[in-house]
N, C-alpha and C positions, 0 to 999 in steps of 0.2 A: 513477404512483409516482416520487418525486425521484429524480434521478441523484446518485450520491455522487461529491464530487471530493475525492481525499486529495492534500493539497499537500505533497509532500516538499521542504522547502527545503533539504537537506543542509547543505554547510557554505558555503552561497553568499552569506549575508547577514551583514552586521555589524550591530549594535545600531541604530545610524543608520538603516540601510536597512530593518530590520525596523518602526522607528517609522513611518518613511515608508509604508512596505507597508500597515501596519494603518490609517493616516489614509486611504489611499485605498480599502482594503477597506471601510472603514465606509460608504463612499459607492456602493458596488458592490450591484447588484441580485441578491441572490442567492436570491430566491423561486424554488421549485420545484428548490433545489439543497441537497443536504446536503454542506456544506464542513467538512473536517475539515483543521485546520492542525497540521503536523508541523515545528515550528521547531527550532532546536538546543535543548539543555537549559535554555540561560541566557536563552532569550527567551520561555518559557512565559507569563510575566507580561505582556508587550507584547500577546499576542493572548487575554487575558482576555476571557471573553464569546462566545468562539466555541468549536465542539469542538474538543478538543486530542488530538493524538497524539504519542507519543514515536517516534523514530526507530529505536530498539532498546531492549531491556531484559533486563538480567542476570537469571539464574534463582534465583541464592541470595538468601535474604532480608537477610542481612547477613554481615559477615565480612572477612576480610584481602585483600579485591579491589580493589586498586588501580586507580582511574579507572573503576570500574563502577557504574552506577545501576541499582538493581534494580526490578522490576515494584512490589514494595512500597513502595518510595521514591515511585515515579510515582502510585500509586494514592492515598497518603496526600495528595497535593498536588492530587488531583481530575482526574487524566490519565484519559481513558475509553479510550483506543486506544494500540497500540503496532504498528509495523512490525516485523516479524521474517522473518529468511530473505532480507534484500535481497541482490541479486547481490554488491553490495560487500561486503557482511559473511559471505556465503557462501565468500569467499577465506579467512576464518578460523574459521568455525564448521562442525564436521560436521554432518550430518543428526539425529544424536543430541542435540548441543546446541541445535540449532533446536527439537525437540521439547521439550527441558527448558523452553525459553524460552517457548514457545506454551502450555503448561501452567502455567508460572509467571503470566504475563499473565491465564489464565483464573482462576487459583486467588485473583487479585488482583481479582477483578470488573471486568476490561477486556475488550476485544474484539480479539484479534490480528488484524492485516492480513499475512496468510501471502503471501509472496511466491514465485513457481516461475517457471521458464523455462528454456528449452534454449539452447544456446549455437550449435548447428549451424543454418546457415541453410537446409541442405538437408533437414534434420530425418531423418537416418539414423536416429537413436534417440529422436526426441523424445518418443514415447509412453512409453518407459521412465524417460526422465529426468523428466518432469513426473510421472508415476505414481509413481515413488519419492519425490520431493520432497513429495508430498501425503500419501502412506501413511506416510512415516517423521514428517513434520511433525506429523499429527495422531493419531499412535499414541497410545492409550490415554486418549484425552480422553473426557469426558461425551459422549453422541451428542447430548444437547439443547443442546450450547455454541454459542453465537452466533460465527460466524467469517466473516471477510472474507477471499476468495482473490483476491491481485492475481496476473493472468498476465502476464509481462513478459519476451517473448523477449530473451535477452541480444544476440542478433545485430543487433536493432534499435537498441541503445543508444547513442547518439552516434555513429551510422553515416550517419543519413539515410535507412536504409531503412524501410519500413512493412510491415506484414503485410497481404496481401489479404483481402477480406471472406469468401472461401471456407475458406480457409485459418483464420482467426480461429472460424469457425462452427465447423469440426471440432475446433479445439482446445478451444472452450469447451463442446463436446457432451461430449468426451472427459473433461474435467475433471468435468463433471456426473455422468457415468457412474460415475468413481471415488468421487465423493462419495456417491453412492447405495449402491454397493457397501460403503462405510465407514459407511453408515445415519446419515449426517450430512445434516440436512435445513435446518438454520436458518443458511442462508449467503446470502452475496452475493459476485458475481464482478466483480472490476474489469479493466480493461485497461491496461495501461502499456507504456513503451518508447518515449521520444523524442516523446510527443504534443505536438503544437503547434496553434495556430490553423490553420495551413496544411496540417495534413494530418488534422485530426480528422473532417472531413466524410467523409474517404475511409475512415475506419475506423469510424466512428459505427454502431452496432448495438444493437437491442434485445434481442440476446443479452446482453450486459453490463449490469451495474448502476451504472457509473460508470467513472471513470478515475483511475489513480495518476498523478499530474503530478510530475515533477522540476523542472528549472531553469524551465519555463514558468510554473511557478506563483510564481515570484519576481518577475514582471513584471506589473503591474497590468494594462497593455494586453494581453499576452499572455492573461493569465487572465480578463479581461473579454470578449474576442474568444472564448475557448474556451467560455465559459459561455453566451454569445449562440448559438454553433453547437449546443450541447447542447439549448438551448430551442427552436432553429428548427423 
């Protein structure tokens, strides 16, 4: 089964940078990899021909929502995926809003990439945190919906810290148990959190279906080396 690589460009790249990255991506061997590119909204056209995802999607179809871009808008131009509940956006979105976004993404024939993750490195309450994020985020969705869950411990983001394999295994198994409780079976689980070519071999696991990449996905050398590690 191909590993999934979701490339969240965030706001790192200018249009010129994207054009250069696209040129290099076209020469990259991505056989055995399902690559999903999530550029900023203005650069979707540059990466046409690749599987495209949005970095977020608003839940209302239309209305006086200045600056918002809806799942309906995205679906109309052929976007198939959207990240939702990313740790950055959870600063502004409640769990209820995340749930509304998940439902809107699904209602518009897209696949949500639902991000979950605990803040506490010592994990005093990690189970209740990610359990609540999962249950609230997926509340009321059709049990046959296709979803991608991206587990991204917040304490690893930008810190240089990485999760050890036993802890990753424990967390992924807990996520699977929650999904089973929710009777959701059509899912994939990704791992994210400062994944780089230097540390991916330490967190590589058959338990996960792929990776959510941030800044490392904006460098062709980093991305190329990560893909080589995944294939090895």
